[in-house]
LUMBA-996615 format. One record per residue (C-alpha): x, y, z; residue number from 0. Coordinates in Angstrom, 1 decimal, padded with zeros to 4 digits. Example, Ala and Ser with C-alpha at 12.3 -4.5 7.8 and 13.67 -1.06 7.14 Angstrom:
2
{x=012.3	y=-004.5	z=007.8	pos=0}
{x=013.7	y=-001.1	z=007.1	pos=1}
//
This chain:
480
{x=-042.5	y=005.4	z=024.8	pos=0}
{x=-044.8	y=006.0	z=022.2	pos=1}
{x=-043.2	y=005.4	z=019.1	pos=2}
{x=-040.7	y=001.9	z=018.5	pos=3}
{x=-037.6	y=003.1	z=017.4	pos=4}
{x=-037.1	y=000.8	z=014.2	pos=5}
{x=-034.7	y=001.2	z=011.0	pos=6}
{x=-036.7	y=000.4	z=007.8	pos=7}
{x=-035.3	y=-001.3	z=004.5	pos=8}
{x=-037.0	y=000.7	z=001.5	pos=9}
{x=-034.5	y=000.2	z=-001.0	pos=10}
{x=-035.8	y=-000.3	z=-004.4	pos=11}
{x=-039.2	y=-000.8	z=-002.9	pos=12}
{x=-042.5	y=001.8	z=-003.4	pos=13}
{x=-042.9	y=004.7	z=-001.5	pos=14}
{x=-045.3	y=007.0	z=-001.9	pos=15}
{x=-045.7	y=011.2	z=-001.2	pos=16}
{x=-049.1	y=013.0	z=-001.1	pos=17}
{x=-047.8	y=016.3	z=-002.0	pos=18}
{x=-045.6	y=018.6	z=-004.3	pos=19}
{x=-044.9	y=021.3	z=-002.2	pos=20}
{x=-041.6	y=022.3	z=-000.4	pos=21}
{x=-042.5	y=019.9	z=002.8	pos=22}
{x=-043.1	y=017.4	z=000.1	pos=23}
{x=-039.0	y=018.1	z=-001.5	pos=24}
{x=-037.6	y=017.2	z=001.7	pos=25}
{x=-039.5	y=014.2	z=002.4	pos=26}
{x=-038.8	y=013.1	z=-000.8	pos=27}
{x=-035.3	y=013.7	z=-000.5	pos=28}
{x=-034.6	y=011.6	z=002.2	pos=29}
{x=-036.9	y=008.6	z=000.7	pos=30}
{x=-033.6	y=009.1	z=-002.1	pos=31}
{x=-030.9	y=008.5	z=000.4	pos=32}
{x=-032.3	y=005.7	z=001.5	pos=33}
{x=-032.9	y=004.1	z=-002.2	pos=34}
{x=-036.6	y=003.6	z=-002.3	pos=35}
{x=-038.8	y=003.9	z=-005.3	pos=36}
{x=-040.6	y=006.9	z=-005.0	pos=37}
{x=-044.2	y=008.2	z=-006.4	pos=38}
{x=-045.4	y=011.4	z=-005.5	pos=39}
{x=-049.1	y=012.0	z=-006.4	pos=40}
{x=-049.8	y=015.8	z=-006.9	pos=41}
{x=-051.5	y=018.3	z=-008.9	pos=42}
{x=-048.6	y=020.7	z=-009.2	pos=43}
{x=-045.2	y=020.4	z=-008.6	pos=44}
{x=-042.2	y=021.8	z=-007.0	pos=45}
{x=-039.5	y=022.6	z=-009.5	pos=46}
{x=-037.0	y=020.5	z=-007.6	pos=47}
{x=-039.6	y=017.4	z=-007.7	pos=48}
{x=-040.4	y=018.2	z=-011.6	pos=49}
{x=-036.4	y=018.2	z=-012.2	pos=50}
{x=-036.5	y=014.7	z=-009.9	pos=51}
{x=-039.5	y=013.7	z=-012.9	pos=52}
{x=-037.1	y=014.7	z=-015.5	pos=53}
{x=-034.4	y=012.7	z=-015.1	pos=54}
{x=-036.5	y=009.9	z=-014.2	pos=55}
{x=-035.2	y=009.5	z=-010.2	pos=56}
{x=-039.0	y=009.6	z=-009.4	pos=57}
{x=-042.6	y=009.1	z=-010.5	pos=58}
{x=-044.9	y=011.5	z=-010.9	pos=59}
{x=-048.9	y=010.8	z=-010.4	pos=60}
{x=-050.5	y=014.0	z=-012.0	pos=61}
{x=-053.6	y=014.2	z=-010.1	pos=62}
{x=-055.5	y=013.9	z=-007.3	pos=63}
{x=-055.1	y=011.2	z=-004.0	pos=64}
{x=-057.2	y=008.2	z=-004.4	pos=65}
{x=-057.5	y=005.2	z=-001.4	pos=66}
{x=-056.1	y=002.5	z=-003.8	pos=67}
{x=-052.5	y=004.3	z=-004.6	pos=68}
{x=-051.2	y=003.0	z=-001.3	pos=69}
{x=-052.1	y=-000.7	z=-001.8	pos=70}
{x=-048.4	y=-002.1	z=-002.9	pos=71}
{x=-046.5	y=001.2	z=-000.9	pos=72}
{x=-044.0	y=-000.4	z=002.1	pos=73}
{x=-044.9	y=003.4	z=003.3	pos=74}
{x=-046.7	y=006.8	z=002.9	pos=75}
{x=-045.8	y=010.6	z=003.3	pos=76}
{x=-049.0	y=012.8	z=003.7	pos=77}
{x=-047.4	y=016.3	z=002.7	pos=78}
{x=-050.0	y=018.3	z=001.6	pos=79}
{x=-050.9	y=021.6	z=003.1	pos=80}
{x=-055.1	y=020.5	z=003.0	pos=81}
{x=-056.4	y=018.6	z=006.2	pos=82}
{x=-058.8	y=016.8	z=004.7	pos=83}
{x=-056.7	y=015.0	z=002.5	pos=84}
{x=-053.9	y=014.6	z=004.8	pos=85}
{x=-056.6	y=012.7	z=006.9	pos=86}
{x=-057.7	y=010.5	z=003.6	pos=87}
{x=-054.1	y=009.5	z=003.3	pos=88}
{x=-054.1	y=008.2	z=006.7	pos=89}
{x=-057.4	y=006.4	z=006.5	pos=90}
{x=-056.0	y=004.5	z=003.2	pos=91}
{x=-053.1	y=003.9	z=004.9	pos=92}
{x=-054.4	y=002.2	z=007.9	pos=93}
{x=-057.0	y=000.4	z=005.5	pos=94}
{x=-054.2	y=-001.5	z=003.9	pos=95}
{x=-052.0	y=-001.7	z=006.6	pos=96}
{x=-049.2	y=000.5	z=005.3	pos=97}
{x=-047.0	y=003.2	z=007.7	pos=98}
{x=-048.5	y=006.1	z=007.3	pos=99}
{x=-046.8	y=010.0	z=008.4	pos=100}
{x=-048.6	y=012.7	z=007.9	pos=101}
{x=-046.2	y=015.9	z=008.0	pos=102}
{x=-047.1	y=018.1	z=011.8	pos=103}
{x=-050.0	y=015.7	z=012.8	pos=104}
{x=-048.8	y=012.9	z=015.5	pos=105}
{x=-052.5	y=011.5	z=015.8	pos=106}
{x=-052.4	y=010.8	z=012.5	pos=107}
{x=-049.0	y=009.2	z=011.9	pos=108}
{x=-048.4	y=005.1	z=012.5	pos=109}
{x=-044.8	y=006.6	z=012.2	pos=110}
{x=-042.6	y=009.5	z=012.5	pos=111}
{x=-039.5	y=010.6	z=010.7	pos=112}
{x=-036.9	y=011.5	z=013.2	pos=113}
{x=-033.9	y=014.4	z=012.7	pos=114}
{x=-031.2	y=012.2	z=011.4	pos=115}
{x=-027.4	y=012.5	z=012.6	pos=116}
{x=-025.9	y=010.8	z=009.6	pos=117}
{x=-022.5	y=008.8	z=009.8	pos=118}
{x=-023.1	y=006.4	z=006.7	pos=119}
{x=-022.9	y=003.6	z=007.6	pos=120}
{x=-024.0	y=004.8	z=011.3	pos=121}
{x=-027.7	y=006.7	z=011.6	pos=122}
{x=-028.5	y=008.2	z=014.7	pos=123}
{x=-032.2	y=009.2	z=014.8	pos=124}
{x=-034.1	y=010.9	z=017.4	pos=125}
{x=-037.4	y=011.7	z=018.1	pos=126}
{x=-039.6	y=013.3	z=020.6	pos=127}
{x=-043.0	y=011.5	z=019.7	pos=128}
{x=-044.0	y=014.4	z=017.1	pos=129}
{x=-043.8	y=016.4	z=020.7	pos=130}
{x=-041.3	y=019.1	z=019.4	pos=131}
{x=-039.8	y=018.6	z=016.5	pos=132}
{x=-037.6	y=021.8	z=017.2	pos=133}
{x=-036.0	y=020.3	z=020.4	pos=134}
{x=-034.6	y=017.1	z=018.0	pos=135}
{x=-033.6	y=019.0	z=016.2	pos=136}
{x=-031.3	y=021.1	z=018.7	pos=137}
{x=-030.1	y=017.3	z=020.1	pos=138}
{x=-029.1	y=016.7	z=016.3	pos=139}
{x=-026.9	y=019.6	z=016.4	pos=140}
{x=-026.1	y=018.7	z=019.6	pos=141}
{x=-024.5	y=015.5	z=018.7	pos=142}
{x=-023.1	y=016.6	z=015.3	pos=143}
{x=-020.5	y=018.8	z=017.3	pos=144}
{x=-020.1	y=015.7	z=019.3	pos=145}
{x=-019.2	y=013.0	z=016.9	pos=146}
{x=-016.3	y=012.7	z=014.6	pos=147}
{x=-017.6	y=012.4	z=010.5	pos=148}
{x=-014.8	y=009.7	z=010.5	pos=149}
{x=-017.2	y=007.2	z=012.4	pos=150}
{x=-018.3	y=005.7	z=009.4	pos=151}
{x=-015.8	y=005.2	z=007.7	pos=152}
{x=-014.4	y=003.6	z=011.2	pos=153}
{x=-017.5	y=001.7	z=010.9	pos=154}
{x=-017.0	y=000.4	z=007.2	pos=155}
{x=-013.6	y=-000.9	z=008.4	pos=156}
{x=-015.0	y=-002.6	z=011.0	pos=157}
{x=-017.2	y=-004.5	z=008.6	pos=158}
{x=-014.2	y=-006.0	z=006.8	pos=159}
{x=-013.1	y=-007.7	z=009.7	pos=160}
{x=-016.4	y=-008.2	z=011.4	pos=161}
{x=-017.0	y=-011.6	z=010.0	pos=162}
{x=-013.2	y=-013.1	z=010.2	pos=163}
{x=-013.6	y=-011.6	z=014.2	pos=164}
{x=-016.2	y=-014.6	z=014.8	pos=165}
{x=-014.4	y=-016.6	z=013.1	pos=166}
{x=-011.2	y=-016.6	z=015.3	pos=167}
{x=-012.8	y=-015.0	z=018.6	pos=168}
{x=-015.3	y=-016.7	z=020.4	pos=169}
{x=-018.2	y=-015.0	z=021.6	pos=170}
{x=-017.3	y=-013.9	z=025.4	pos=171}
{x=-014.0	y=-012.2	z=023.6	pos=172}
{x=-015.4	y=-010.5	z=021.0	pos=173}
{x=-017.3	y=-007.3	z=022.1	pos=174}
{x=-014.3	y=-006.3	z=024.6	pos=175}
{x=-011.9	y=-006.7	z=021.3	pos=176}
{x=-014.2	y=-004.8	z=019.3	pos=177}
{x=-014.6	y=-002.2	z=022.4	pos=178}
{x=-010.9	y=-002.1	z=022.9	pos=179}
{x=-010.7	y=-001.4	z=019.4	pos=180}
{x=-013.2	y=001.5	z=019.1	pos=181}
{x=-012.0	y=003.0	z=022.6	pos=182}
{x=-008.2	y=003.2	z=022.2	pos=183}
{x=-005.4	y=004.2	z=019.1	pos=184}
{x=-007.0	y=002.0	z=016.6	pos=185}
{x=-009.7	y=004.5	z=016.6	pos=186}
{x=-007.8	y=007.8	z=017.3	pos=187}
{x=-005.6	y=006.8	z=014.0	pos=188}
{x=-008.5	y=006.7	z=012.4	pos=189}
{x=-010.2	y=010.1	z=013.2	pos=190}
{x=-006.6	y=011.9	z=012.8	pos=191}
{x=-007.3	y=010.4	z=009.1	pos=192}
{x=-004.5	y=007.5	z=009.4	pos=193}
{x=-007.3	y=005.0	z=007.6	pos=194}
{x=-004.7	y=002.4	z=006.3	pos=195}
{x=-002.5	y=002.6	z=009.2	pos=196}
{x=-005.5	y=002.1	z=011.5	pos=197}
{x=-006.2	y=-000.9	z=009.3	pos=198}
{x=-002.8	y=-002.1	z=010.0	pos=199}
{x=-003.3	y=-002.1	z=014.0	pos=200}
{x=-006.7	y=-003.3	z=013.7	pos=201}
{x=-005.0	y=-006.7	z=011.8	pos=202}
{x=-002.5	y=-007.1	z=014.4	pos=203}
{x=-004.5	y=-006.5	z=017.4	pos=204}
{x=-006.5	y=-009.7	z=015.7	pos=205}
{x=-003.6	y=-011.9	z=015.3	pos=206}
{x=-002.7	y=-011.0	z=019.0	pos=207}
{x=-006.2	y=-011.4	z=020.4	pos=208}
{x=-006.4	y=-014.9	z=018.5	pos=209}
{x=-003.6	y=-016.4	z=020.4	pos=210}
{x=-003.8	y=-014.5	z=023.8	pos=211}
{x=-004.9	y=-016.3	z=026.9	pos=212}
{x=-008.8	y=-016.0	z=028.0	pos=213}
{x=-010.0	y=-012.4	z=028.8	pos=214}
{x=-009.3	y=-011.3	z=032.3	pos=215}
{x=-012.6	y=-010.1	z=034.1	pos=216}
{x=-013.2	y=-007.0	z=036.5	pos=217}
{x=-015.2	y=-005.2	z=038.9	pos=218}
{x=-016.3	y=-001.7	z=038.7	pos=219}
{x=-017.4	y=-000.6	z=041.8	pos=220}
{x=-019.8	y=002.4	z=040.5	pos=221}
{x=-021.8	y=004.8	z=043.0	pos=222}
{x=-025.5	y=005.8	z=041.1	pos=223}
{x=-025.3	y=009.2	z=042.6	pos=224}
{x=-028.8	y=010.1	z=044.8	pos=225}
{x=-031.0	y=009.3	z=041.7	pos=226}
{x=-031.3	y=011.9	z=039.3	pos=227}
{x=-029.6	y=010.2	z=036.3	pos=228}
{x=-028.2	y=013.6	z=035.5	pos=229}
{x=-026.1	y=013.4	z=038.5	pos=230}
{x=-023.7	y=010.7	z=037.4	pos=231}
{x=-020.0	y=010.8	z=036.5	pos=232}
{x=-019.2	y=010.5	z=033.0	pos=233}
{x=-016.8	y=007.6	z=034.2	pos=234}
{x=-019.9	y=005.7	z=035.5	pos=235}
{x=-021.8	y=005.9	z=032.3	pos=236}
{x=-018.6	y=004.6	z=030.3	pos=237}
{x=-018.6	y=002.2	z=032.9	pos=238}
{x=-022.4	y=000.6	z=033.0	pos=239}
{x=-022.1	y=001.2	z=028.9	pos=240}
{x=-019.4	y=-001.7	z=029.0	pos=241}
{x=-020.1	y=-004.0	z=031.9	pos=242}
{x=-021.7	y=-007.8	z=030.9	pos=243}
{x=-023.1	y=-007.9	z=034.0	pos=244}
{x=-024.5	y=-005.7	z=036.8	pos=245}
{x=-025.5	y=-006.1	z=040.5	pos=246}
{x=-027.6	y=-003.4	z=042.2	pos=247}
{x=-029.3	y=-002.0	z=044.8	pos=248}
{x=-032.6	y=-001.0	z=046.2	pos=249}
{x=-031.9	y=002.7	z=046.1	pos=250}
{x=-030.6	y=003.1	z=042.6	pos=251}
{x=-033.3	y=004.4	z=040.6	pos=252}
{x=-035.0	y=002.6	z=037.6	pos=253}
{x=-034.4	y=005.3	z=035.1	pos=254}
{x=-030.2	y=004.4	z=036.3	pos=255}
{x=-030.5	y=000.7	z=035.8	pos=256}
{x=-032.1	y=001.8	z=031.9	pos=257}
{x=-028.8	y=003.1	z=031.5	pos=258}
{x=-027.1	y=000.0	z=031.5	pos=259}
{x=-026.6	y=-001.8	z=028.8	pos=260}
{x=-029.2	y=-003.2	z=027.1	pos=261}
{x=-028.1	y=-006.6	z=027.0	pos=262}
{x=-026.3	y=-006.9	z=030.0	pos=263}
{x=-027.8	y=-009.1	z=032.8	pos=264}
{x=-029.5	y=-007.2	z=036.0	pos=265}
{x=-029.2	y=-009.0	z=038.9	pos=266}
{x=-031.3	y=-007.3	z=041.8	pos=267}
{x=-029.4	y=-007.7	z=045.4	pos=268}
{x=-031.8	y=-004.6	z=047.2	pos=269}
{x=-031.3	y=-004.9	z=051.0	pos=270}
{x=-033.8	y=-003.5	z=053.5	pos=271}
{x=-033.7	y=-002.7	z=057.5	pos=272}
{x=-034.1	y=-006.6	z=058.8	pos=273}
{x=-034.4	y=-008.0	z=054.8	pos=274}
{x=-031.7	y=-008.4	z=052.7	pos=275}
{x=-032.7	y=-009.8	z=049.2	pos=276}
{x=-028.8	y=-011.2	z=048.8	pos=277}
{x=-026.8	y=-011.7	z=052.3	pos=278}
{x=-023.8	y=-009.0	z=051.6	pos=279}
{x=-021.0	y=-012.0	z=051.5	pos=280}
{x=-023.0	y=-013.5	z=048.7	pos=281}
{x=-022.7	y=-010.6	z=047.0	pos=282}
{x=-019.0	y=-010.5	z=047.5	pos=283}
{x=-018.9	y=-014.0	z=046.3	pos=284}
{x=-021.0	y=-013.1	z=043.2	pos=285}
{x=-018.7	y=-010.5	z=041.9	pos=286}
{x=-015.6	y=-013.0	z=042.4	pos=287}
{x=-017.8	y=-015.8	z=040.8	pos=288}
{x=-018.7	y=-013.5	z=037.9	pos=289}
{x=-015.0	y=-011.8	z=037.2	pos=290}
{x=-013.6	y=-015.4	z=037.5	pos=291}
{x=-016.0	y=-016.1	z=034.2	pos=292}
{x=-013.9	y=-013.3	z=032.5	pos=293}
{x=-017.1	y=-011.0	z=032.7	pos=294}
{x=-017.2	y=-007.5	z=032.9	pos=295}
{x=-018.8	y=-007.1	z=036.7	pos=296}
{x=-020.7	y=-003.5	z=037.2	pos=297}
{x=-021.6	y=-003.4	z=040.8	pos=298}
{x=-023.9	y=-000.2	z=041.0	pos=299}
{x=-025.0	y=001.3	z=044.6	pos=300}
{x=-026.7	y=004.5	z=045.4	pos=301}
{x=-025.1	y=007.1	z=046.5	pos=302}
{x=-021.4	y=006.6	z=047.2	pos=303}
{x=-020.1	y=003.3	z=047.2	pos=304}
{x=-017.6	y=004.1	z=050.5	pos=305}
{x=-020.4	y=005.7	z=052.5	pos=306}
{x=-022.2	y=003.5	z=054.0	pos=307}
{x=-022.5	y=001.7	z=051.1	pos=308}
{x=-019.7	y=-001.6	z=052.4	pos=309}
{x=-018.0	y=-000.8	z=049.0	pos=310}
{x=-014.6	y=-001.6	z=051.2	pos=311}
{x=-015.5	y=-005.2	z=052.2	pos=312}
{x=-016.5	y=-005.9	z=048.6	pos=313}
{x=-012.9	y=-004.8	z=047.4	pos=314}
{x=-011.5	y=-006.5	z=049.9	pos=315}
{x=-013.0	y=-010.0	z=048.7	pos=316}
{x=-011.8	y=-008.9	z=045.4	pos=317}
{x=-008.5	y=-008.3	z=046.3	pos=318}
{x=-008.1	y=-011.7	z=048.1	pos=319}
{x=-009.9	y=-013.4	z=044.6	pos=320}
{x=-007.0	y=-011.0	z=042.6	pos=321}
{x=-009.7	y=-009.6	z=040.7	pos=322}
{x=-008.7	y=-006.1	z=039.3	pos=323}
{x=-011.7	y=-003.7	z=039.7	pos=324}
{x=-012.1	y=000.0	z=039.4	pos=325}
{x=-014.2	y=002.5	z=042.1	pos=326}
{x=-015.9	y=005.3	z=040.4	pos=327}
{x=-016.7	y=007.7	z=043.5	pos=328}
{x=-020.6	y=008.8	z=043.1	pos=329}
{x=-022.3	y=011.8	z=044.9	pos=330}
{x=-023.2	y=010.6	z=048.7	pos=331}
{x=-027.1	y=010.8	z=049.8	pos=332}
{x=-026.4	y=014.1	z=052.2	pos=333}
{x=-024.9	y=016.0	z=049.5	pos=334}
{x=-027.3	y=015.8	z=046.9	pos=335}
{x=-030.5	y=015.9	z=049.3	pos=336}
{x=-029.1	y=018.8	z=051.2	pos=337}
{x=-028.2	y=020.7	z=047.6	pos=338}
{x=-031.9	y=019.9	z=046.5	pos=339}
{x=-033.4	y=021.0	z=049.0	pos=340}
{x=-031.4	y=024.6	z=049.5	pos=341}
{x=-030.2	y=023.2	z=052.9	pos=342}
{x=-025.9	y=023.9	z=052.6	pos=343}
{x=-024.4	y=021.0	z=054.9	pos=344}
{x=-021.7	y=023.9	z=056.2	pos=345}
{x=-022.4	y=027.6	z=056.6	pos=346}
{x=-020.4	y=030.5	z=058.5	pos=347}
{x=-023.3	y=031.8	z=060.3	pos=348}
{x=-024.4	y=027.9	z=061.6	pos=349}
{x=-022.4	y=025.4	z=061.1	pos=350}
{x=-018.7	y=024.3	z=061.1	pos=351}
{x=-018.7	y=021.4	z=060.5	pos=352}
{x=-020.5	y=018.6	z=058.9	pos=353}
{x=-020.8	y=014.3	z=060.5	pos=354}
{x=-022.5	y=011.7	z=058.8	pos=355}
{x=-024.3	y=009.0	z=060.7	pos=356}
{x=-026.6	y=005.8	z=059.5	pos=357}
{x=-029.3	y=005.7	z=061.6	pos=358}
{x=-029.8	y=001.8	z=061.4	pos=359}
{x=-031.2	y=000.1	z=064.3	pos=360}
{x=-030.2	y=-003.7	z=065.8	pos=361}
{x=-032.4	y=-005.2	z=068.1	pos=362}
{x=-034.4	y=-002.0	z=068.0	pos=363}
{x=-031.6	y=000.6	z=069.7	pos=364}
{x=-029.8	y=003.1	z=068.1	pos=365}
{x=-026.0	y=002.1	z=069.2	pos=366}
{x=-024.6	y=006.0	z=068.5	pos=367}
{x=-022.2	y=007.9	z=070.1	pos=368}
{x=-023.7	y=010.7	z=071.5	pos=369}
{x=-021.6	y=013.2	z=073.0	pos=370}
{x=-019.8	y=013.0	z=069.3	pos=371}
{x=-023.5	y=014.4	z=068.0	pos=372}
{x=-024.4	y=017.0	z=070.5	pos=373}
{x=-022.1	y=019.3	z=069.6	pos=374}
{x=-022.4	y=023.2	z=069.1	pos=375}
{x=-022.4	y=024.9	z=065.5	pos=376}
{x=-022.5	y=021.2	z=063.7	pos=377}
{x=-024.7	y=019.5	z=060.8	pos=378}
{x=-025.9	y=015.5	z=061.2	pos=379}
{x=-026.5	y=014.2	z=057.8	pos=380}
{x=-028.2	y=010.8	z=059.0	pos=381}
{x=-028.8	y=007.6	z=056.2	pos=382}
{x=-031.6	y=005.3	z=056.9	pos=383}
{x=-033.2	y=007.7	z=059.3	pos=384}
{x=-036.7	y=007.3	z=059.2	pos=385}
{x=-037.9	y=004.2	z=061.2	pos=386}
{x=-035.1	y=005.0	z=063.8	pos=387}
{x=-036.8	y=008.8	z=063.9	pos=388}
{x=-038.6	y=008.5	z=067.2	pos=389}
{x=-035.6	y=007.0	z=069.2	pos=390}
{x=-033.3	y=009.3	z=067.1	pos=391}
{x=-034.7	y=012.6	z=068.2	pos=392}
{x=-035.5	y=011.8	z=071.6	pos=393}
{x=-031.7	y=010.2	z=071.8	pos=394}
{x=-030.7	y=013.8	z=070.8	pos=395}
{x=-032.9	y=015.5	z=073.3	pos=396}
{x=-031.8	y=013.2	z=076.0	pos=397}
{x=-027.9	y=014.5	z=075.4	pos=398}
{x=-028.5	y=018.1	z=075.0	pos=399}
{x=-029.7	y=019.2	z=072.0	pos=400}
{x=-032.6	y=021.2	z=072.4	pos=401}
{x=-035.9	y=019.8	z=071.5	pos=402}
{x=-036.1	y=023.5	z=068.7	pos=403}
{x=-033.5	y=022.3	z=066.6	pos=404}
{x=-034.2	y=022.7	z=063.1	pos=405}
{x=-034.8	y=019.0	z=060.9	pos=406}
{x=-035.8	y=018.2	z=057.8	pos=407}
{x=-036.1	y=015.2	z=056.1	pos=408}
{x=-036.0	y=015.0	z=052.3	pos=409}
{x=-038.0	y=011.8	z=050.9	pos=410}
{x=-036.6	y=010.7	z=047.2	pos=411}
{x=-034.1	y=013.0	z=047.1	pos=412}
{x=-033.5	y=014.8	z=043.5	pos=413}
{x=-036.0	y=013.3	z=042.0	pos=414}
{x=-039.2	y=014.3	z=041.0	pos=415}
{x=-041.1	y=013.2	z=043.6	pos=416}
{x=-038.9	y=014.5	z=045.8	pos=417}
{x=-040.7	y=015.7	z=049.4	pos=418}
{x=-039.2	y=018.0	z=051.8	pos=419}
{x=-040.6	y=018.5	z=055.5	pos=420}
{x=-039.5	y=020.5	z=058.0	pos=421}
{x=-039.6	y=019.9	z=061.8	pos=422}
{x=-037.9	y=020.0	z=064.9	pos=423}
{x=-036.3	y=017.3	z=067.0	pos=424}
{x=-039.6	y=017.5	z=068.9	pos=425}
{x=-042.2	y=017.4	z=066.1	pos=426}
{x=-040.2	y=015.4	z=063.9	pos=427}
{x=-041.0	y=011.8	z=064.5	pos=428}
{x=-044.9	y=012.8	z=064.1	pos=429}
{x=-044.4	y=014.4	z=061.0	pos=430}
{x=-042.7	y=011.2	z=059.5	pos=431}
{x=-045.7	y=009.5	z=061.1	pos=432}
{x=-048.4	y=011.5	z=059.5	pos=433}
{x=-047.2	y=011.9	z=055.9	pos=434}
{x=-046.3	y=008.1	z=055.8	pos=435}
{x=-042.7	y=008.9	z=055.2	pos=436}
{x=-040.4	y=006.0	z=053.8	pos=437}
{x=-036.9	y=005.3	z=052.5	pos=438}
{x=-035.2	y=006.8	z=050.9	pos=439}
{x=-035.2	y=009.7	z=052.9	pos=440}
{x=-031.8	y=011.5	z=054.5	pos=441}
{x=-032.5	y=013.6	z=057.6	pos=442}
{x=-030.5	y=016.5	z=058.3	pos=443}
{x=-030.6	y=018.2	z=061.7	pos=444}
{x=-029.0	y=021.7	z=062.8	pos=445}
{x=-029.1	y=025.4	z=062.6	pos=446}
{x=-028.8	y=025.3	z=058.4	pos=447}
{x=-032.2	y=023.8	z=058.3	pos=448}
{x=-033.3	y=027.4	z=058.8	pos=449}
{x=-031.7	y=028.5	z=055.4	pos=450}
{x=-034.5	y=025.4	z=053.9	pos=451}
{x=-037.1	y=028.5	z=052.8	pos=452}
{x=-034.8	y=031.1	z=051.3	pos=453}
{x=-031.9	y=028.9	z=049.2	pos=454}
{x=-034.9	y=026.6	z=048.5	pos=455}
{x=-034.2	y=026.0	z=044.7	pos=456}
{x=-035.7	y=022.9	z=043.1	pos=457}
{x=-039.3	y=022.2	z=042.3	pos=458}
{x=-040.3	y=018.8	z=042.0	pos=459}
{x=-043.8	y=017.7	z=040.3	pos=460}
{x=-046.3	y=017.6	z=042.3	pos=461}
{x=-047.4	y=013.4	z=042.5	pos=462}
{x=-050.9	y=014.8	z=042.2	pos=463}
{x=-050.1	y=015.7	z=038.8	pos=464}
{x=-048.0	y=012.1	z=038.2	pos=465}
{x=-050.6	y=009.2	z=037.1	pos=466}
{x=-049.7	y=006.2	z=038.4	pos=467}
{x=-047.7	y=007.6	z=041.5	pos=468}
{x=-048.2	y=006.7	z=045.0	pos=469}
{x=-045.8	y=009.4	z=046.2	pos=470}
{x=-048.0	y=012.2	z=048.6	pos=471}
{x=-047.8	y=015.5	z=046.9	pos=472}
{x=-045.3	y=017.7	z=048.1	pos=473}
{x=-045.2	y=019.0	z=051.8	pos=474}
{x=-043.8	y=021.5	z=054.1	pos=475}
{x=-044.6	y=020.7	z=057.6	pos=476}
{x=-044.2	y=023.8	z=059.6	pos=477}
{x=-042.1	y=023.8	z=062.7	pos=478}
{x=-044.3	y=024.1	z=065.6	pos=479}
//
């Protein structure tokens, strides 16, 4: 993040705009909407600015810019068509520690004017750090269609009740109260133009909340998918924004954790083979304990919680404790990895069935039903199989699969750092060792792997071009 997003109070405070053309008109308008005391310095003024001067709305300094003009201002905007003047404004602002924006010149700016969705008193600002103002405007247009104009009136109503809610409800109950208001019938009344009825129902809701027993906690068991945040479900994202505390796994990408509500407590409970940050039975008890405290608890798991995610064990404990819960499925790693590698798990000409298997080793051995795995026209999708690759491949060959059976290993599937390596049962153990493949990785075995070269569509970013990345470049190993 190159710029800190802030909202600056400028009402009745001096702000300077250098320039008198059409660009300056837009900047002056934005400042006036915020109540600023605007000064414009320019030898000539656009007719719209002349009208504002005549009406006494802004002050005009007739002449050229000098550095001392910024001294008592709270911010400065350079909006001239002369680069040397804009550079002088930027240097003067830096000298006097005044925030400065130079239109279309990000390198001279200490702040950027964002695209804005205005629903007074709600304001949504969008910035691309000056890289693409057009993209910011497109995002603004999309948000404009999604956010009803009534949100501003709704915010004003909330402000009328805010002090009373703070007085009557303890802090732990305020957020759930407001979320029920904003996501329920009261908000819908407002959107339908029934402002008075909405206010009456808000009053009733507060009186009922004041006399109701303690808020019941709840657990959200959410599948985070294979890694790419765009693959989250809408429901998952909504619950992530409501949670008070989140317990997340090692396979949950940092970008996904960042989508959780900012002030939620985050607790890492990741597990690796033979090394658990928090044992499973302790995770189960943590979910119960926090829910009994009235908190909304998010259990965020990579992939799908019910496919090798131990979600069943967790909801068994929640059921025993009488804790309400919701389950949100996620895209499982096998589906995500196969899709992004261009490998269909089933295909009329290659595989009629697909089986999901965990390659977790116990006491250095794989305990698998080999006869079930070694079937014709079947795809084998193996979770957590990288460390067991030599034993896995040897076992499949020993029980009847040809050594030339195609194998794909997809590391960090769906992310920019994804790597897809292609080999055979005979060659893949050596490829994994040579390429230093680590979890999270998905292994797919079967004839469908042959389709990768023809169907691959996803183009991950080469790790060599990513500063600070420790992931090797994308590599396609030969089947030989």
